[in-house]
N, C-alpha and C positions, 0 to 999 in steps of 0.2 A: 153719181153712183160711187158709193164708198169703196175704197180699195180693200181687196181681200188681204187679210193679215195671215202670215204663215203661222201654223199651229205651234205653239210653244211646247218644247219637249220638257217633260218634268225632270227635275234634277235627281238623278239616280246616284246614290252614294257609291263611290268607288270601293271595291273590296280592299280591305286592309292588307297591306303588303307585309309579308313576313320578313323581319329583319334577319340578316345573316347571323347564324349561331343560335337562334331561338328555335325550340322544338314545338311541334304542334301538340295539341291535347292528345291525339292518338299515340304519338310517339312517347309522350310522357307516361301514358297509361301502360304502354308496352314495356317501358323501362321499369316501372313499378312492379309489373307482373314478373319480369325476369329476376328482379331483386328478391321478390317473394319466393320464387322457385329456388333460388340459390340458398336462401335462408332455410327453406324446407329441407333441402338436401343436407345442409350442415347439421340441422337438428336431428335428421334421421341418422347421419353418421355418428353423432354424439350418442344417440340412444343405442345404436348398435355396439359402440365401444363400451358403453356402460353395462349393457347386457352381457357382453363377452367378459368384462372384468368381474361381474357378479358370478358368472358360471365358473371362471377360474378360481375365484375366492372360495366358492362352495366346494370345488374339487380339492383345493389345497387343504381346506379344513377337514374334509373327509379323509384325505391321506394322512394328515397329522393325527387324527383320531385313531385311524387304523394302526399307525405306527406306535402310538401309545398303548393300544391294546396288545399289540405283539410284544412290546417291551415288557409289559406286565406279565404276559403269559410266559415269556422266556425265563424269567426268574423262577416261576412255579415249575416249569418244565425241567429246569436244571436240578431242582430239588428232587423231582420225581425220578430223574435219571440216576441220581445218586442212590436212591432206594433200589432201582432196577439193577444197578451194578452190584450192590451188596447181596441182593437176593440171588443173582446169577452165580456169584462166587460161592454162596452158601450151598446152593443146589449142586454145584459141581463137586463139592467136597463131601457130600453125604453119600455113603454107600447104600446101595439098594436094599441090602438085608439088615441095615442097622436102624431102621425106623419102623414104627408100628404101621399096620395096614391103614391106608387112608390119610396118613399124616403127610406123606410126600405128595400125594395127589392134591391135598389142600394148598400146599405151598405152590405147586404148579398152577393151580387155579388162580391164586393171587397174581402170579407172574403173567398169566394170560390176560387178566383184567387190567393190569397196568399197561400191557402192550396194546390192548384195545383202546385204552384212554389216549395213548400216544398216537395211535392211528387216527382217532377221531380229530385230533388237533393237527393232523398233517405232518407228524414227526416220523421220519424214516431213518433207518440205520445206514451209515456210510459203509459200503463194501470196500474194504481197504486191502486185505491180504491178497498178494499177487498182482496188485495194481501199481501203476507208476506213482511215485511219490508226488503229491500235489501240495504245495505249501499252504494253500488257502483252505484245505480241508484235512490235512494231516499235520501232526506235530511229531517231529523226529526226536525220539528219546535217546536213541543210540544208533550207531552205524555198525553193521556186522559184516566182517570180511568173510565172504563165501564164494565158492565157485559153482554152487548149485543153482543160483539165481542170477539174473542179469543185474548189473549195477543200476541202482536207482529204483528197484522194485521193493515193495513192502513185503518183508518176509515174516513179520510177526506183529500182532496187534495186542497191545497191553491194556488199552481201554477203548471201547467202541466210541465212535463219533456219530453224531446225529445232525440232520438238517430238517428244517421246517419250511415247507413250500419253497424249496430251492435255496433257502437262506441257512447258512451254517449256524447251528446253535452251539455245538461243541465239537471241536476237531478231534480226530482219532489220534491217540498216542501210539506210535508205531516204531518198529525197528526197520531200518532201510539197509538193503544189500549194498556192499561195497567191494570192489575188486581187490583181491589181495595185493599187497605191495610186492614188487619183485625183490627176491632175496639177493643180497650181494654175493657175487661169485667169489669163491675161495681163491686166494692167491696161489698160483702154481709156482713151485720152486724149481729152478733149473738144476738138472742133475750135474753133479760135479764131474768134471772131466779128469780122467786119470792122468796124472803127471808122469811123464816118461822118467824112468829110473836112470839116474846118472851112473855111468860105469865107474866102478870103484877101481882105483889103481891097484894092479897086482903087486903084492908084496914080494920082495926078493926072497927066494928060497934060502933057507939057512944052509950054510955049508955043513956038510957032515963033518 
């Protein structure tokens, strides 16, 4: 009787061992995914910075355009203010009974139209008289010594000043109160003291 042989086990290949320092395919894919996410965040940050730079550029261009428009308007407004000054001086010197009826009203209508034009452009008059002197909106033409107003107050306006939207277009020419300088005291003279009279020696009586 033949001897039974033990069944032979098939040769099963042993799993490949991972060498130290080498990454598995899953770890490699995870690393690639993390790298892609980092690149996405970088591109998003770059896009946000570019968008912010574009917004700032547009805002800067708009501000420069507005400043140019204001500068162009300032030159025209200064010319209009010169006409307003001349018209106010002329109206102030015209007697009420020296003009034909309606003629003075016509000049006043022109004055109101000019004022409406200034109002539409945001131009307002600087109220200076009785106010403290401010160097950025007042121009001191002279200083007036007075005791009726506090020192540093505007006592008279020679030419009105104007501002446009809070920006000074033309300063007001004014006179500023100044405290009078103390007068030097007169020198007092000391009264002369009477000198005692010296006794005169008696002369000898002449013999008879």
